[in-house]
N, C-alpha and C positions, 0 to 999 in steps of 0.2 A: 508441424508444430514445435516452438524454439523454445525450449526447457529453459528459463531462466530462476533465480533460488528457488529452485525447487516448482515452479508453478510453470504450466504450458500456454504459449500465447501462439495466436497464428501467424504463420509464416509472415502473413501478409501486411503484419503489423511492425513487425521488424525490416520489412522491405520500405515499407509506408516515411518512418523516421531517416532510415537509409538513404531514401529518395529524397526525401525534402533536406535534406545534407545537402546533396549533390546538387538540386535545384537552387538553394540559397547559395552555393559557391560558384555556382555555374553564374548568377545574375548579377555576382560580383566581378566575375572575372571577365561579362559581355561590358559591363558597365566600363571598366578599367581597359578594355581595348576601343571601345567606342571614343573614349575621350584622348587616349595617347594616339590611338588612329595607328596602330600597331598590330593588327590583325594575324598575321600571317608569323611574327616573333616571338621565340620562345622565351616565354616570362622569366624570370629570375627567381629564386628560390625565396630571397626575404618576400618577395611579391606572395607566394604562395602561403608564408607564415602570416603576413598581415590579413589575406583573405583566411584563412584556417583561423585567425583568431576572430575576425569578424563573424564567422559562421557559429564556433563553438558559443559565443558569449548571446549571440542572438535566438539559439537555439535550448539554451539555460534560462533564456527568459520566457521561451515559449514553454518549456516545461514546467516553470515555476507560475507559469498562468493558467494551467489546467488546459493547455490548447492539446495535449497527447492523452486527454483523458474526453472519450467521445461522450461519457454520461454525462461528463461537468456541461460540455458544451453544446447544445442542443440545435439550436437556429443558427442559417447561415451570420443573420445580423451578429449576433455575438459573437462568432468566429472573428467577422471580422474587426469588431470593437475590440476584442483581446487582442488579436494580433496588432493593432496602433498602439496599444497600452504595452505590449511587450516589446515593439519597436523603439517605444520612447523610453522606456526602462535600459534597452539595451546601448541606445544614442549614449545617456547618460553614463554608464558605467562605461564604452569605450573611448568617451570625453576624458575620463580620468585616468583611463591606462594611458589614453596618447599624451598626456600631462607628462607622465612619469616616464615614460619611452616614449618619447617623440620621431624614435625612427623607426617607430611601426605603426606610424600615423597613415591614414592615406588621404587622399586630397580633396577637400570637400566638394568639386565638383564629382567625381570617381563617389562619396559619401552619398552623396542625394540621389544619383541616378541609380545608383545600389539600391536603395531603399524603395524606390520606385518599380525597379523592377523585381525584386525579392516581393512586394504586396502582389502585383499581377500574377507573378510565374506560383508562388507558392497559395495564391487564392486557388489557382487552377487547379495545382494539384490537389489539394484538400478536398476541393468541387469534385472531382474523379473520383477521390478516396471515398467520398461520402455515397456517390452512387455508387460503387464495390460493395460497401456495407448494405445500405437500404437493398439491395437487387440481392442480397445475399452470395454475393459470387464466390468462390473457391471457401465455401463453407462446407467444413467435413460434417457429412451427414451419420449418424448415428440414430439405431432404437434402445429405447429405454426400457429395459426388462421390469417391471413393477408399476406400480401406480397409487402407493400408500402414500401419509404423509411427505415422506423422503423424497420418494421420487417426484412427488409435485413441487418441491422445494428446488431440486435440480433445475425442473422442465422451466418454474420462477425467475433463477437465477440465469438460465440463457436467455429467455426472452427479456429479461430489465439490461442486460450487457450489449449495448448497441455491437459492439466488436468481440464476442465470445469467441467466434471462430467457428460453432458447433450450429447444424441446422439438423433437431431433432424429427425424424422425419414419420417415426410414427411411437405409441406406446403400447407393449404387451401390457395388457390390462389381468391382473390378480384375480379381479372378480367384478362381473358387470356392474357393482352397484358401483363401480368404479369411473364410469364410463362419461357421467354428467361432468363431475367434477375437473377432470382429465379434457373434454369436448372444450369446456371453458376459457383453457388455458390455450386454444385455436391449434390442437394436434391433434391428428388421427389416430385411432386408437386401432388394437386389433385383439381380440381375443379368443383363444382355443384352449381346450384342454391341455394342460399341461407344456403350454406353449409350442403344440408341435407345427412343425413345418418354418420352425424360426430361421434355420441357416438358409433354405429356398427365400423367405420372404426378404430376408437381407440381403442377397445377391442379387433378388427383380428389383431390389430397389438401389443396387449401389453402394450398400452400406459397408463399409468400413471399422466399425467400431457399434460393440453392443455393452450398455451401460444396464449393470447389474443390480437394483434398488430394492429387494423384494422386502416385502416386511418381514416376513416369514420363510423360511429356507430350508427349516426342518421337514424331510418329506414331502415337501412340495417343489425341492429344488431340481429343476430340469435339467439334470450332466448332461444327458444324454444330448439334448439339444445344442446345449453350449459348447460339447466335446465337437460335435459335427461341426459347429461354427468356427471355432477353435482351430480345427483342421483343414477349412477350408480357407484360410488366412485371415478370417476375422477377428482382429483384436477383441477381447473380452476383458470388461475394466469393472473392477468391484467400484459400487455407485461412489462408497466413502471416499475412496482412492482419487475418482474423479471429483468429486467436490471439493477434495482439497490442492489439485491440480486447478481448477478453473477459476476458486475463488480464493485463495490465500487464508483459509482457514480450516480448522477442523468444526464436527459437529458432533458435541458431547452428548446430543439426546440421541442420536444413532450410530454412534460405535461402539463397539464391544472390545473389552479387554484382549481377546484374542487377536482381535486387527491391529492395535496398538503394539501388543508384544511381537508379533511376526510383521509388521511393516519395518519399512526400511526409514534409517532414521537414528535419532535419538542418540548421536555418536556425540561423546566428548574427549577426542584425541588429547593428547598432550601438548603435540605441536597449537592446535587451535587453541586451545585455552591460556597457552602461554602467549601466543601474539595477540589475544582478547585482552589479557591483562598489561600486555607493553602499550596495547592501541588505548587502554582504559588512563593509564597512567602521562601516557604522553598526551591525550586530547585534552583529561580534566587540569593538567599543569600548563598548558598552554592557553585556555581558554581561563582560567583564574589569574592569570597574570595579563593577557588583553581586557578580563571585563573588570580589572581590579577601581577604574574611576567608578564605575557604573552601580559595583558594591559599596563603595563609601556614598555615592550621592545618595544611592534607595536608602542606606542605614541614616544618615543625615535627616533623609523626607520623612521617614517612619518614625520616627523619633519626635520631630515637629507636628506628625498630623493627627499624633493620638498617644494615649497613656500606656505604657508596658513597654516588655523589652523587643529590642531589634529583632533577632531571632525568634524562630521558634519549635523546640524539640519537641519529639513525639516517639514513644517506642512505637516498632514496625515489625515484623516478623521476615527474617530474614533467610538465607539458604539454608536450608537443612531444618528451618525452624529454628534457627538461632534469631533471638533478638537481640536487636540495635534501637541507637536513637538516628533518627533522622532530623536535618536541620534543615528547615527553610527560613525565609522572610518571613516575620510575622504579617498576615494581610488581614487578620479581622481583629475585632477588639479582644484585650488583655481578657483571659481566662472565661472564652466567648464559650464552652461547652459547659461550665457549672450549672444553667438552667438547661440545657436542652439535652443533654449527654451527649453520647456518641453517634453521632446522624451524617450522614453524607451532603454535602455542599450541593445547593440548589440554584437555581437560577434567582437574579436580584436577590440573593441573602442577604440581610437585613445586619446580620454580623461582620460583613466585607465593610471595611475601611475606605476612606477616598483615596488612599494612595493607594492599599490593596485593591481596587476594584484595576487599576493600571496594571500594578506588577502580576496579577492573574494574568490579566490579557495577553500580557506580553511574556509570560512566563519567566520574568524575574526571578520570582518569589522562590524557583525551583534552583536557581544557580547556587546556594550555599550547599546542595547537596554534591557539588564535584569534590567537598572535602570528604564526604561518605564515600565518593568511588576511590581518592588518594588514599584514605585507610583501609579501603578494601571489603568495606562492608554492603558495597554496592558493585555494581558495573553500568558502564556509561548506556548499555543497551540490554534491557531485559524486560520480565515483567514487572509491572508496577508495584512497588510494596503498598501493602495491607497492613490494617492494625487486627490486635489480636479478638479485639470485640467483634469485627466483621467477619474475620476468618473463621471462627467457630460457627459462625450460623450460615456462611456460605459453602462449606465442608460438608453439613447436615442435608443442603437442599442442591448442589450442583455436583454430576458426577466428576470425579476426576481433580476437582480443585486442588486436591491436596499435594498435585502432582506438580503446579507450579512450583513449589519450591525445593524442587534439584536444581536448578541455577539461582546465580544473585540475582537479586533485582536491579531494575535500572534507570535511571533518571528518565531516559524515555525507554521505547521499546515496540512492537509490528502491532500492537492494538493500540498505540498513542497514535500513530500516524495513519491507522486505519479506521479506525472506529471513532466517533465523537465521544466527549465526556459524558463518563455512564455515571446515574446515582440510584440504580435499582439495582432487584435480583437479574430481571432480564438481561440488564446492560454486563452487569458480571459475568454472566454466561456466554455471550456474545464476545466479550473481550479473553476470557479464558480460552474460546476458539481458536482467536490469534495468537496465544499465548504459548497453546500448545503448539500450532503450526511453526512457531517461532524456534520452542525447544527442539522441533522434533527436524528442523531442517539447519539450527544455525550453524554461521559460518563468519569468518573475517567480509567477505563480501557483505551478504546479507545485514552486517554490523553496519558497514560504510553507505551502505543504501538507507538502511534508516535512520542514520546520522543526516544525510543530506534530505531526506523527506522530514525531516523533521525540522530544520532550516524552513521549508516551505509550509510547514503549521505554522511556526512560528510567526513568520513574517505575515502571516493574513492572518492570525488570531482564530484557528480555527479550535474550537472543543474545548476552551478556557468556560472556566465559571470564577 
């Protein structure tokens, strides 16, 4: 397993991405050598720079078109279509790049032959990798200790992820009554008193990890068996920790205060917070300058489209529960909540104006929040700010909801790029799971990754209402 942003990814996934980089790079080199006829000649460093730029642009387009998410792309035909779309987008980007930097241009013959080879080689590479995924080759074998609701959630997560990298060999049942529910998920079951013989079973199955997801650990915790497993070199992992590293979120329904208190994370070191503030100031300033024409045009269109102010100001709960005024472009009719009162937005909300639909879909309505970032009320990345009206109700219903106020709210966040727009208590709970994961594992690298993923979210209009 490879650890990235506090999540563990199968080593084969990293090998796949790096291998595809080499495949694309090699396809362009072969095309260049065939056109030039210089098979034995050593390529100049400028040529390698050209090929690297070509490869990088194409892989970025593949990423933004979901081609590195095997849960999003489920069929071979869809993969081919998305690959051709990505190549088309990369061709446009490279054409613009070559216009400004002609010295880094590749010849038309090399370009088109490279495209042909890239399609052929990458499809073969991906076909081979899909066979690895479908056959579960190189999956890490685990035994799940526990069979309750949480254990079943872990099972469902693993089965729903095409490239999770794990294979559950068996579930050690807590109660024989759980056997039917677990068997329906296609997993073998073990039922022995106090989970006796667990280390021998694990050794016979070639298992090197046991995930403990017991419903009740008091009195029935098999410490002797787990100690044998640990001494035998089998990794024993808490279910909450495993779920966090597998999914990139916590699960507030099943964690307890002790796990949060003793688990690694929630560090806010002065250097990290300093660079986070520098990042916020730099990015918000650059963005405000770059999008100023968009801001002016949006303000004009809002004024022409409907009566009311251009900007919408509303009080939100910030860091350490400090209230502040958030600013957005007005996307609804003026005084939209006079009759309805505070409510979450919904699909096809009739309060949204014609221009409002566009700016909400493209997230342009969020741009004035860059001023909040400059003022220090918000960070660029963090949990989304909420209103006091909703906070009071959600704190009463959702465990640990108040913990999200330990950091500044953000224009974007881990929950926003991982989970669609939510307008219910259930959605608020799921978003809290992602927010707590972010707070627990906050770093500058994670902020940068979230910004990159936010660009993808905006480009494809996901999660807007």
